C-alpha positions as CSV (number, residue, x, y, z in Angstrom):
1,M,37.0,-32.3,-24.9
2,S,38.1,-30.1,-22.4
3,T,37.1,-27.0,-24.8
4,K,34.0,-28.8,-26.5
5,N,33.0,-29.2,-22.7
6,S,34.0,-25.2,-21.8
7,D,31.9,-23.8,-25.4
8,W,29.0,-26.4,-24.0
9,K,28.8,-24.7,-20.9
10,D,28.5,-21.2,-22.2
11,S,26.2,-22.1,-24.7
12,V,23.8,-22.8,-21.9
13,K,24.4,-20.0,-20.1
14,Y,23.9,-17.7,-23.0
15,I,20.3,-19.7,-23.7
16,L,19.4,-19.4,-20.0
17,Y,20.5,-15.4,-19.9
18,F,18.4,-15.0,-23.0
19,K,15.2,-17.2,-21.9
20,T,15.2,-14.6,-18.6
21,E,15.7,-11.6,-20.5
22,I,12.6,-12.4,-23.1
23,C,10.6,-13.9,-19.9
24,T,10.9,-11.0,-17.8
25,F,10.5,-8.5,-21.1
26,L,7.3,-10.6,-21.6
27,L,6.3,-10.1,-17.7
28,S,6.8,-6.3,-18.6
29,M,4.8,-6.2,-21.6
30,G,1.9,-8.2,-19.8
31,V,1.8,-5.5,-17.5
32,T,1.2,-3.2,-19.7
33,I,-1.4,-4.7,-21.3
34,A,-3.3,-5.6,-17.9
35,L,-3.3,-1.6,-16.9
36,K,-4.6,-1.2,-20.5
37,K,-7.4,-2.9,-19.7
38,A,-8.0,-2.5,-16.3
39,V,-7.9,1.8,-17.5
40,S,-9.8,1.6,-20.5
41,Y,-12.6,-0.4,-18.3
42,L,-12.2,2.2,-15.3
43,E,-12.5,5.4,-17.6
44,K,-15.9,3.7,-19.9
45,T,-17.3,2.6,-15.7
46,L,-16.2,6.1,-14.3
47,S,-17.5,8.4,-17.0
48,G,-13.6,10.2,-18.1
49,H,-13.8,11.7,-14.4
50,Y,-11.2,11.0,-12.0
51,P,-11.0,12.2,-8.5
52,E,-7.5,13.6,-8.2
53,T,-7.2,11.7,-4.3
54,A,-7.3,7.8,-4.1
55,I,-7.4,6.0,-0.4
56,I,-6.7,2.6,-0.4
57,L,-8.1,0.8,3.5
58,G,-6.3,-1.1,5.4
59,S,-7.8,-4.3,7.1
60,G,-10.8,-3.7,9.4
61,L,-10.8,0.1,7.8
62,G,-13.7,0.2,5.0
63,P,-16.5,1.8,6.9
64,F,-14.6,5.1,5.6
65,A,-16.6,4.0,2.4
66,N,-19.6,4.5,3.9
67,L,-19.6,8.5,4.6
68,L,-19.2,9.3,0.6
69,N,-22.2,11.0,-1.3
70,N,-23.1,10.1,-4.6
71,Q,-21.1,7.1,-4.8
72,T,-20.1,5.1,-7.5
73,I,-19.2,1.4,-6.7
74,I,-17.1,-1.1,-8.6
75,E,-17.2,-5.0,-7.9
76,T,-13.1,-5.0,-7.9
77,S,-14.1,-8.8,-9.5
78,E,-15.0,-6.8,-12.4
79,I,-12.4,-4.9,-13.0
80,P,-9.3,-6.9,-15.7
81,Y,-6.7,-8.5,-14.1
82,W,-7.3,-6.8,-10.8
83,P,-6.0,-9.3,-7.8
84,S,-9.1,-10.0,-5.8
85,S,-8.4,-10.2,-2.0
86,T,-8.8,-13.3,0.1
87,V,-8.0,-12.3,3.8
88,E,-11.1,-11.5,5.7
89,G,-11.6,-7.7,6.3
90,H,-10.8,-6.4,3.4
91,K,-13.8,-6.3,0.7
92,G,-13.1,-6.2,-2.5
93,R,-14.7,-2.7,-3.5
94,L,-13.3,0.4,-5.4
95,I,-16.1,3.5,-3.9
96,K,-15.6,7.1,-6.4
97,G,-18.1,9.6,-4.5
98,N,-17.5,12.6,-2.3
99,V,-17.0,13.7,0.8
100,E,-17.8,17.4,1.7
101,E,-17.7,17.9,-2.2
102,T,-14.0,16.7,-2.3
103,D,-14.4,13.8,-5.1
104,V,-12.3,10.8,-3.7
105,I,-12.1,6.9,-4.8
106,V,-11.5,4.7,-2.2
107,Q,-10.0,1.1,-2.6
108,Q,-12.0,-1.1,0.3
109,G,-9.4,-3.8,0.8
110,R,-6.4,-4.7,-0.7
111,V,-4.1,-7.7,-1.2
112,H,-0.9,-8.6,0.1
113,C,2.4,-11.0,-0.9
114,Y,1.4,-13.6,2.3
115,E,-1.6,-14.6,0.1
116,G,0.6,-15.6,-2.9
117,Y,0.6,-13.0,-5.1
118,S,3.4,-10.7,-6.7
119,M,4.6,-7.8,-5.7
120,Q,3.6,-6.5,-9.7
121,E,0.8,-7.5,-8.7
122,V,0.1,-6.5,-5.0
123,V,0.8,-2.9,-6.5
124,F,-1.2,-3.1,-9.7
125,P,-4.3,-1.1,-8.2
126,V,-1.6,1.5,-7.5
127,R,-0.1,1.8,-11.0
128,V,-3.9,1.8,-12.4
129,F,-4.6,4.7,-10.0
130,G,-1.4,6.7,-11.6
131,K,-2.4,5.5,-15.1
132,L,-5.7,7.0,-14.4
133,G,-4.3,10.1,-13.7
134,I,-4.5,10.0,-9.7
135,K,-2.2,13.0,-7.9
136,N,-2.5,12.3,-4.2
137,L,-2.9,8.7,-2.3
138,I,-3.8,8.3,1.0
139,V,-2.6,4.7,2.5
140,T,-3.5,3.1,5.8
141,N,-3.2,0.1,7.6
142,A,-3.6,-2.1,10.8
143,A,-0.1,-2.1,12.7
144,G,1.5,-3.6,15.6
145,G,3.4,-1.1,17.1
146,V,6.9,-1.6,18.0
147,N,8.0,1.7,20.0
148,P,6.9,1.2,23.3
149,K,5.4,4.9,24.1
150,F,2.7,3.5,21.7
151,K,-0.4,1.7,22.9
152,P,-3.2,0.1,21.3
153,G,-5.9,2.8,19.7
154,D,-3.2,5.2,19.0
155,F,-2.4,6.8,15.4
156,M,0.7,7.1,13.9
157,L,1.5,9.1,11.2
158,I,4.4,7.7,8.7
159,T,7.6,9.6,8.2
160,D,9.1,6.7,6.1
161,H,9.5,2.5,5.8
162,I,11.9,0.1,6.3
163,N,11.1,-2.7,3.7
164,L,11.8,-5.8,5.7
165,M,10.1,-7.9,2.3
166,Y,12.8,-9.3,1.2
167,S,11.5,-8.0,-2.6
168,N,10.8,-5.1,-4.2
169,P,7.5,-4.2,-6.9
170,L,10.4,-3.0,-9.2
171,I,12.3,-5.8,-9.6
172,G,12.3,-7.3,-13.4
173,H,12.7,-5.8,-17.0
174,E,12.5,-2.3,-17.1
175,N,9.0,-0.5,-17.8
176,K,9.6,3.3,-18.9
177,T,6.2,3.7,-19.1
178,L,5.8,3.3,-14.7
179,G,8.6,5.7,-14.3
180,P,11.7,5.6,-13.5
181,R,14.3,2.9,-13.1
182,F,15.6,4.0,-9.9
183,P,13.3,6.4,-8.5
184,D,14.5,8.5,-5.4
185,M,13.7,7.8,-1.6
186,S,14.3,10.4,-0.2
187,C,11.0,11.8,0.9
188,P,8.8,9.0,-0.2
189,Y,6.2,10.3,2.1
190,D,4.8,14.2,1.3
191,K,5.9,16.3,4.3
192,E,3.6,19.0,3.5
193,F,1.2,16.6,3.5
194,V,2.7,15.5,6.9
195,S,2.2,19.3,7.8
196,F,-1.5,18.7,6.9
197,A,-2.2,16.2,8.8
198,E,0.0,17.3,11.6
199,E,-2.7,20.2,11.6
200,A,-5.9,18.6,11.1
201,V,-5.6,16.4,14.7
202,K,-5.2,19.1,17.1
203,N,-8.7,19.7,17.8
204,L,-9.7,16.3,17.6
205,D,-9.8,13.9,20.3
206,L,-7.2,10.8,19.4
207,T,-3.3,10.7,20.0
208,M,-1.3,10.3,16.7
209,H,2.4,9.8,17.3
210,K,4.9,10.5,14.1
211,G,7.3,7.7,13.1
212,V,8.9,4.9,10.6
213,L,6.6,1.8,9.4
214,A,8.4,-1.2,8.9
215,A,6.7,-3.9,6.7
216,S,7.4,-7.8,7.3
217,L,6.2,-10.3,4.7
218,G,3.8,-12.0,7.3
219,P,1.6,-13.9,7.4
220,S,3.0,-14.9,10.7
221,Y,3.4,-12.4,13.4
222,E,6.8,-11.0,14.3
223,T,8.6,-12.8,16.9
224,A,9.7,-11.0,20.1
225,A,13.1,-11.0,18.6
226,E,12.0,-9.1,15.4
227,I,9.9,-6.7,17.1
228,R,13.7,-6.3,18.9
229,M,15.4,-5.6,15.8
230,I,12.9,-3.6,14.0
231,R,12.7,-0.8,16.7
232,I,16.9,-1.3,17.1
233,L,16.5,-0.4,13.3
234,G,14.2,2.6,13.7
235,G,10.9,1.0,13.3
236,D,8.0,2.5,15.4
237,A,5.4,0.1,13.9
238,V,5.2,-2.8,11.3
239,C,2.7,-4.4,9.0
240,M,2.6,-6.9,6.8
241,S,1.3,-3.7,3.7
242,T,2.1,-0.7,2.4
243,V,5.5,-0.4,1.6
244,P,5.4,-2.1,-1.4
245,E,2.3,0.3,-3.0
246,V,4.2,3.7,-1.7
247,I,7.1,2.3,-3.7
248,A,5.3,2.2,-6.9
249,A,3.4,5.4,-6.2
250,A,6.8,6.8,-6.0
251,Q,7.8,5.8,-9.4
252,M,4.8,6.4,-10.6
253,G,5.1,10.3,-8.8
254,L,2.4,10.0,-6.1
255,R,2.1,12.8,-3.7
256,V,2.1,9.7,-0.7
257,L,0.4,10.4,3.0
258,G,0.0,7.0,5.0
259,F,-1.2,6.9,8.5
260,S,-1.1,3.4,11.1
261,C,-3.9,2.6,13.1
262,I,-1.8,0.9,16.0
263,T,-4.2,-2.3,16.9
264,N,-2.0,-4.0,19.4
265,M,1.8,-4.4,20.4
266,G,4.6,-6.0,19.1
267,T,5.4,-9.2,20.1
268,G,7.0,-9.3,23.8
269,L,6.3,-6.3,24.2
270,T,3.3,-7.2,25.8
271,H,1.5,-11.0,27.4
272,N,-1.0,-11.0,24.9
273,T,-1.0,-13.0,22.2
274,L,-1.7,-11.9,18.7
275,S,-4.4,-13.1,16.3
276,H,-6.4,-11.5,13.4
277,R,-10.1,-10.8,15.6
278,E,-8.1,-8.9,17.7
279,V,-6.2,-7.0,15.1
280,K,-9.8,-6.7,13.8
281,K,-12.1,-5.6,16.2
282,N,-9.5,-3.0,17.6
283,A,-9.4,-1.5,14.4
284,S,-13.4,-0.8,14.1
285,Q,-13.3,0.6,17.5
286,M,-10.2,3.1,15.7
287,N,-13.0,3.7,12.5
288,S,-14.5,6.9,14.2
289,N,-11.3,8.6,14.6
290,L,-10.1,7.3,11.6
291,C,-13.3,8.9,9.6
292,L,-12.7,12.2,11.4
293,L,-9.3,12.6,10.4
294,L,-9.3,11.8,7.0
295,K,-12.5,13.9,6.6
296,K,-10.3,17.3,8.0
297,I,-7.5,16.1,5.8
298,L,-8.7,15.4,2.4
299,K,-9.9,18.8,1.2
300,R,-6.8,20.1,2.3
301,V,-4.7,17.2,0.1
302,S,-6.8,17.2,-3.1
303,N,-6.7,21.0,-3.1
304,K,-2.6,21.1,-3.8
């Protein structure tokens, strides 16, 4: 009887194992099919011409897209399988155009895991960019300051990150069409691009620090204890996005440059309470400086 029970349990284990393998394989195939359909749609819409650089604009930072000349505007709701943002301050648009003769494609609004999207869905736009042949990715976000030397209105040039989202967009069945299974993360933010940004800021009237970005899952803001933990771990700012996108970009071999707009200080560093309204308000006040910064750096990034 004990032998039969043991055989039965082993059979169940094997069934569950193969069921899991089949499900992850089908998910991987689903991602591949979804990417092909999204890329095919954009190839037709953009008439086969793609800029070398894409920019993802974070909360309240969308107005940079207004600077683009010769705009081709695509509502992301029209792109097959493209996830739709449900967060105020994130428009669902892709805009192709040029800034001072430099071609670029801008993602105006992103999606987040806290909206209920999977990691695979969150990084879907980055993977589409990679499949279109885009080589450079500039990511921006609104972030809370963790380093006490920071203040709202400052910029942070991201040099590294800490993933505190307790997941990773590369988890699942291996999909070799997306890049290596175990991508190197020793330099996710391109050092040459970082030097370009440092040079660009010299003639601008803004404060920019270099630092490490931590990413939490959200949507609740971090507690004071969590902010202290992030600081001990080496974080200088914290957001609820960006890191999954950079991991996916690293896997696909894209060169990445990242900026955080410090819209508030982390919990416990001031007596202020935090709200999304405040984040958006402060981000909007930083838009003019962000536009100047992106304009100065875009040409150098795109010509490398």
